[in-house]
C-alpha positions in Angstrom: 0.0 0.0 0.0 1.2 3.5 -0.8 2.8 5.4 2.1 0.5 8.4 1.4 -2.6 6.2 1.7 -1.2 4.7 5.0 -0.7 8.2 6.3 -4.3 9.2 5.4 -5.7 6.1 7.2 -3.5 6.6 10.3 -4.6 10.3 10.4 -8.3 9.4 10.2 -7.9 6.7 13.0 -6.0 9.2 15.1 -8.8 11.8 14.6 -11.5 9.4 15.6 -9.6 8.2 18.7 -8.8 11.7 19.9 -12.5 12.8 19.7 -14.3 9.6 20.8 -11.8 7.9 23.1 -9.7 10.7 24.7 -12.6 13.2 24.4 -10.4 15.9 22.9 -12.2 18.9 21.6 -13.0 18.2 17.9 -11.5 21.5 16.7 -8.3 21.0 18.6 -8.1 17.4 17.4 -8.5 18.5 13.8 -5.6 21.0 14.2 -3.3 18.5 15.9 -3.9 15.7 13.4 -3.8 18.1 10.4 -0.5 19.6 11.3 1.0 16.2 12.1 -0.3 14.8 8.8 1.0 17.8 6.8 4.5 17.4 8.2 4.6 13.7 7.5 3.1 14.1 4.0 6.1 16.4 3.1 4.5 19.8 3.2 7.5 22.2 3.9 7.5 23.1 7.6 7.3 26.8 7.0 4.3 26.2 4.7 2.2 24.2 7.2 0.8 27.3 9.1 -0.2 28.8 5.7 -2.0 25.5 4.8 -3.9 25.6 8.1 -4.9 29.2 7.5 -6.0 28.5 4.0 -8.1 25.6 5.1 -9.7 27.7 7.8 -10.5 30.5 5.4 -11.8 28.4 2.6 -14.4 26.6 4.6 -15.4 29.6 6.9 -15.4 32.0 4.0 -18.1 30.2 2.2 -20.2 29.1 5.2 -19.9 31.6 8.1 -22.4 34.2 6.9 -24.9 31.6 5.7 -24.7 29.6 9.0 -24.7 32.6 11.3 -27.5 34.4 9.5 -29.4 31.1 9.2 -29.3 30.4 12.9 -30.4 34.0 13.6 -33.4 33.5 11.3 -34.1 30.1 12.9 -34.0 31.5 16.4 -36.4 34.3 15.7 -38.7 32.0 13.9 -38.7 29.6 16.9 -39.0 32.2 19.7 -41.6 34.4 18.0 -44.0 31.5 17.8 -43.9 31.4 13.9 -42.4 27.8 14.0 -45.3 26.7 16.2 -47.8 28.1 13.6 -46.0 26.3 10.8 -45.8 23.0 12.8 -49.5 23.1 13.4 -50.3 23.5 9.7 -47.8 20.8 8.6 -49.1 18.2 11.0 -52.6 19.2 10.0 -51.8 18.5 6.3 -49.8 15.2 6.9 -50.7 14.1 10.4 -48.0 13.2 12.9 -47.8 9.7 11.5 -46.9 11.0 8.0 -44.9 14.0 9.0 -41.7 12.3 7.6 -43.1 12.5 4.1 -44.1 16.1 4.4 -40.6 17.0 5.6 -39.0 14.9 2.9 -41.0 16.7 0.2 -40.1 20.0 1.8 -36.4 19.0 1.8 -36.5 17.9 -1.8 -38.1 21.1 -3.0 -35.9 23.3 -0.9 -32.8 21.2 -1.8 -33.1 21.9 -5.6 -32.1 25.6 -5.5 -30.2 25.7 -2.2 -26.8 24.5 -1.3 -26.8 21.7 1.2 -25.6 23.8 4.1 -28.1 26.6 3.4 -31.0 24.3 3.2 -29.9 22.5 6.3 -29.6 25.6 8.4 -32.8 26.9 7.0 -35.0 23.8 7.6 -33.5 22.3 10.8 -35.1 25.0 13.1 -38.5 24.2 11.7 -37.8 20.5 12.2 -36.8 21.0 15.9 -39.8 23.1 16.5 -42.1 20.4 15.2 -40.3 17.7 17.1 -40.5 19.8 20.4 -44.2 20.7 19.8 -45.3 17.1 19.3 -42.7 15.3 21.4 -41.2 13.4 18.5 -37.7 12.2 17.8 -36.1 15.0 15.7 -33.6 12.5 14.1 -36.3 10.1 13.1 -38.9 12.5 11.6 -36.3 14.8 10.1 -34.0 12.2 8.5 -35.9 12.0 5.2 -35.5 15.8 4.9 -31.8 15.6 5.5 -31.5 12.8 3.0 -33.3 14.8 0.3 -31.0 17.8 0.9 -27.9 15.5 0.5 -29.1 13.7 -2.7 -30.1 16.9 -4.5 -26.7 18.4 -3.6 -24.9 15.5 -5.3 -27.2 14.6 -8.2 -29.0 17.7 -9.5 -28.1 21.0 -11.1 -28.1 23.9 -10.3 -25.7 22.7 -7.5 -22.2 23.7 -8.3 -20.7 20.2 -8.6 -23.2 18.8 -11.1 -23.2 22.0 -13.2 -19.4 22.0 -13.4 -19.4 18.3 -14.3 -21.9 18.9 -17.1 -19.5 21.5 -18.6 -16.4 19.3 -18.1 -18.0 16.3 -19.9 -19.9 18.3 -22.4 -23.1 16.7 -21.2 -26.6 17.9 -21.7 -27.9 19.8 -18.7 -31.6 18.8 -19.5 -30.9 15.1 -19.8 -28.7 15.2 -16.7 -31.6 16.7 -14.8 -34.0 14.0 -16.2 -31.8 11.1 -15.1 -31.0 12.9 -11.9 -34.6 13.3 -10.9 -35.4 9.8 -12.1 -32.8 8.4 -9.6 -33.1 11.0 -6.9 -36.7 10.3 -5.9 -36.5 6.5 -5.2 -33.0 7.0 -3.6 -34.4 9.6 -1.2 -37.2 7.3 -0.2 -34.7 4.4 0.3 -32.3 6.5 2.4 -35.0 8.5 4.2 -38.3 7.0 5.3 -37.2 3.4 4.8 -33.7 3.5 6.3 -34.8 5.7 9.2 -37.0 2.9 10.4 -33.8 1.2 11.6 -33.3 3.9 14.3 -36.8 4.8 15.0 -36.1 4.9 18.7 -32.9 6.9 18.4 -33.2 10.1 20.4 -30.6 12.9 20.3 -29.2 14.5 23.4 -30.9 17.7 24.8 -31.3 20.1 21.9 -32.1 23.7 23.0 -30.8 25.7 20.0 -34.2 26.1 18.4 -36.4 25.1 21.3 -39.4 27.4 21.5 -39.9 29.0 24.9 -43.2 29.6 26.6 -44.9 32.5 24.7 -44.2 35.8 26.2 -47.5 37.7 26.7 -45.8 41.0 25.9 -45.5 40.0 22.3 -48.1 39.1 19.7 -48.0 35.8 17.9 -47.5 36.1 14.2 -50.2 34.9 11.8 -49.7 31.8 9.7 -49.2 33.8 6.5 -46.5 35.9 8.1 -44.9 32.9 9.7 -44.7 30.9 6.4 -43.6 33.8 4.3 -40.8 34.9 6.7 -39.5 31.3 7.4 -39.4 30.4 3.7 -38.3 33.8 2.4 -34.7 32.6 1.6 -36.1 29.8 -0.5 -38.5 32.1 -2.4 -35.7 34.7 -3.0 -33.2 32.1 -4.2 -35.7 30.3 -6.4 -36.8 33.6 -7.9 -33.2 34.6 -8.6 -32.5 31.2 -10.2 -35.5 31.4 -12.4 -34.8 35.0 -13.5 -31.2 34.1 -14.3 -32.4 31.2 -16.4 -35.1 33.0 -18.4 -33.3 36.4 -18.8 -30.1 35.3 -20.5 -30.2 38.3 -23.0 -30.4 41.1 -20.4 -27.7 43.8 -19.9 -24.6 43.1 -17.9 -25.9 45.5 -15.1 -29.1 43.4 -14.7 -27.0 40.2 -14.7 -24.8 41.6 -11.9 -27.8 42.6 -9.9 -29.3 39.1 -10.2 -26.0 37.6 -9.2 -25.8 39.9 -6.2 -29.3 39.4 -4.9 -29.2 35.7 -5.7 -26.1 35.1 -3.6 -27.0 32.9 -0.7 -25.3 35.1 1.9 -27.1 38.2 0.6 -30.4 36.3 0.5 -29.9 35.3 4.2 -29.0 38.8 5.2 -32.2 40.2 3.5 -34.3 37.5 5.1 -32.9 38.3 8.6 -33.6 42.1 8.1 -37.2 41.4 7.0 -37.7 38.9 9.9 -36.5 41.5 12.4 -39.5 43.6 11.3 -42.1 40.9 10.6 -41.4 38.6 13.6 -39.8 41.2 15.9 -40.8 44.8 15.7 -44.2 44.2 14.2 -45.0 41.7 17.0 -44.2 44.2 19.7 -40.5 43.4 20.4 -38.1 46.3 20.7 -35.0 46.2 18.5 -32.9 45.6 21.6 -35.0 42.5 22.5 -34.7 41.1 18.9 -30.9 41.7 18.9 -30.7 39.7 22.2 -32.3 36.7 20.4 -29.7 37.0 17.6 -26.8 37.3 20.1 -28.0 34.1 21.9 -28.1 32.3 18.5 -24.5 33.3 17.7 -23.3 32.0 21.1 -25.0 28.7 20.5 -23.5 28.3 17.0 -19.9 29.3 17.7 -18.7 25.7 18.7 -20.2 24.3 15.5 -18.3 26.9 13.4 -15.0 25.9 15.0 -15.6 22.2 14.3 -16.5 22.9 10.7 -13.4 25.1 10.3 -11.3 22.2 11.6 -12.6 19.9 8.9 -11.6 22.5 6.4 -8.0 22.5 7.7 -7.8 18.7 7.3 -9.2 18.9 3.7 -6.6 21.5 2.8 -3.7 19.4 4.2 -4.8 16.4 2.2 -4.9 18.4 -1.0 -1.6 20.2 -0.4 0.0 16.9 0.7 -0.7 15.4 -2.8 -3.2 12.8 -1.8 -5.2 13.4 -5.0 -2.2 12.8 -7.2 -1.4 9.6 -5.3 -5.0 8.4 -5.8 -4.8 9.1 -9.5 -1.7 7.0 -9.9 -3.4 4.0 -8.3 -6.3 4.0 -10.8 -4.3 4.7 -13.9 -4.2 1.1 -15.0 -7.7 0.1 -14.0 -9.8 -2.1 -16.3 -13.1 -1.2 -14.6 -16.1 0.2 -16.5 -15.7 4.0 -16.7 -18.9 4.6 -14.8 -17.8 2.3 -12.0 -14.3 3.7 -12.1 -15.5 7.3 -11.9 -17.7 6.5 -8.9 -14.9 4.7 -7.2 -12.4 7.5 -7.6 -14.9 10.1 -6.3 -15.7 7.8 -3.4 -12.1 7.3 -2.3 -11.3 11.0 -2.7 -14.4 11.8 -0.6 -13.2 9.3 2.1 -9.8 11.0 2.1 -10.6 14.7 2.0 -14.3 15.0 3.0 -15.7 17.6 0.6 -18.2 16.1 -1.9 -17.7 19.0 -4.4 -13.9 18.6 -4.3 -14.2 14.8 -4.6 -16.5 15.0 -7.7 -14.5 17.6 -9.5 -11.1 16.0 -8.7 -12.4 12.6 -9.9 -13.5 14.3 -13.1 -10.0 15.2 -14.0 -8.9 11.6 -13.5 -11.7 10.1 -15.6 -11.7 12.6 -18.5 -8.9 10.8 -20.3 -10.7 7.5 -19.8 -13.9 8.9 -21.3 -11.9 10.0 -24.4 -11.2 6.3 -25.2 -14.8 5.2 -24.4 -17.1 7.4 -26.5 -20.0 5.0 -25.9 -20.3 6.0 -22.3 -23.1 8.5 -21.7 -21.6 11.7 -20.3 -24.9 12.5 -18.5 -24.7 9.3 -16.5 -21.0 10.0 -15.8 -22.0 13.3 -14.1 -24.5 11.4 -11.9 -22.0 8.6 -11.2 -19.4 11.0 -10.0 -22.0 12.9 -7.9 -23.1 9.6 -6.3 -19.5 8.7 -5.5 -18.9 12.0 -4.0 -21.5 11.3 -1.3 -20.0 8.1 -0.1 -19.6 7.6 3.6 -19.3 11.1 5.0 -17.3 11.0 8.2 -15.1 13.1 10.5 -13.3 15.0 7.8 -16.6 16.3 6.3 -18.2 19.5 7.5 -21.7 18.0 6.8 -20.9 15.2 9.3 -20.3 17.7 12.0 -23.3 19.9 11.1 -25.5 16.9 11.5 -23.8 15.6 14.7 -23.7 18.9 16.5 -27.1 20.2 15.5 -28.8 17.0 16.6 -26.4 16.5 19.6 -25.6 12.9 18.7 -22.7 10.7 19.7 -20.1 9.8 17.1 -21.4 6.2 17.2 -25.0 7.4 16.4 -23.8 9.8 13.8 -22.0 7.0 12.0 -25.0 4.8 12.4 -27.4 7.3 10.9 -25.8 10.0 8.8 -22.7 8.1 7.5 -24.7 5.0 6.7 -27.4 7.0 4.9 -24.7 8.7 2.7 -23.3 5.3 1.8 -26.7 3.9 1.0 -27.6 6.8 -1.4 -24.1 6.7 -2.9 -24.2 3.0 -3.7 -27.9 3.2 -4.8 -26.9 6.0 -7.2 -24.2 3.8 -8.8 -26.6 0.9 -9.2 -29.2 3.2 -10.7 -26.7 4.6 -13.2 -25.6 1.1 -14.3 -29.3 0.0 -14.7 -30.1 3.0 -16.9 -26.9 2.4 -18.9 -28.1 -1.0 -19.9 -31.2 0.4 -21.6 -29.8 3.4 -23.4 
């Protein structure tokens, strides 16, 4: 076995042992393991601090505004009573016995235009509010929603990885979406409502981040229209911006720039928080100071999660700078596997090594492009989906999504592996199987 691969395996084992056995803080464990791995992988000693800083910045730069603003919105939605109103409507439409399916449909619709982290941060507060209101397991009822967000992220445009892969392989965006939708729906059902039956009695630790307090009689309760509109405003704004961008391709550069600005997830979340401050705060009788107190409490609660996510970014950067991708490419150069299987496998191994689904898919694409050139019979649309499926394989401690799920739901490492990591593996393998079945008939 390659020394580089051995180093990666040892690093992952060390990380798991530090966090689960020695109970070392996850952020500190990431730093220690990442620095050690960087030195052993041959990154110049003076360059290691720069790699750490780059890893911190790359992950926090893209997620901090979204997560912080999202948790602010979630907190005011919960504490104002808006989440209670929405929970009442949802359970009325689907009943408590079928609430999983309602949340799954919500996750699928929201997951199409939104990045995984944005959709997660947006919907989890509503999920916890429903779980608290009806004394249900948040993990069990919400798992289909989480599954839908993950599958849409890996399989469907307009998410960045599928869109970039379509361009790289000169695939057809429309057909990629057709095959993606065809596979996504049964896979979400398999990984969501069906798989979640295996941990129906799994209950997370105490979760207070979005817990609704007793209603304060000083403040009015928002109506259902106000509650729904404010809570889903980020989705509405992003879907509107996406639609306008698609149907207004011939507009002036100024209009395109405006659409790009107002369609940016961070700007959308900022606008949503500003509007929520009025609709769920000032309009309901809260003073601006009281509303800001809600936001400050939300930031305090989210700070530990941000640190853990930043730690996973450091590990990812060390793996990239340490040449792990190049080493993996050399391993597969002489493979005789079918290109669709080989692409999936390369993406899955890179995902295991560095965590990021997007990086895994795009890196694997660079390895498989030369193979595709000698196999013109392979459908490029299916290759896009195969790489997307492989990039979801077995999310674990080096993936920010793993820690988002673990920390938001307050689960142990064992239960996170049992639920989240296993689900990611199921949808990844099911995606490959689906691609191969379609390939037989086209």
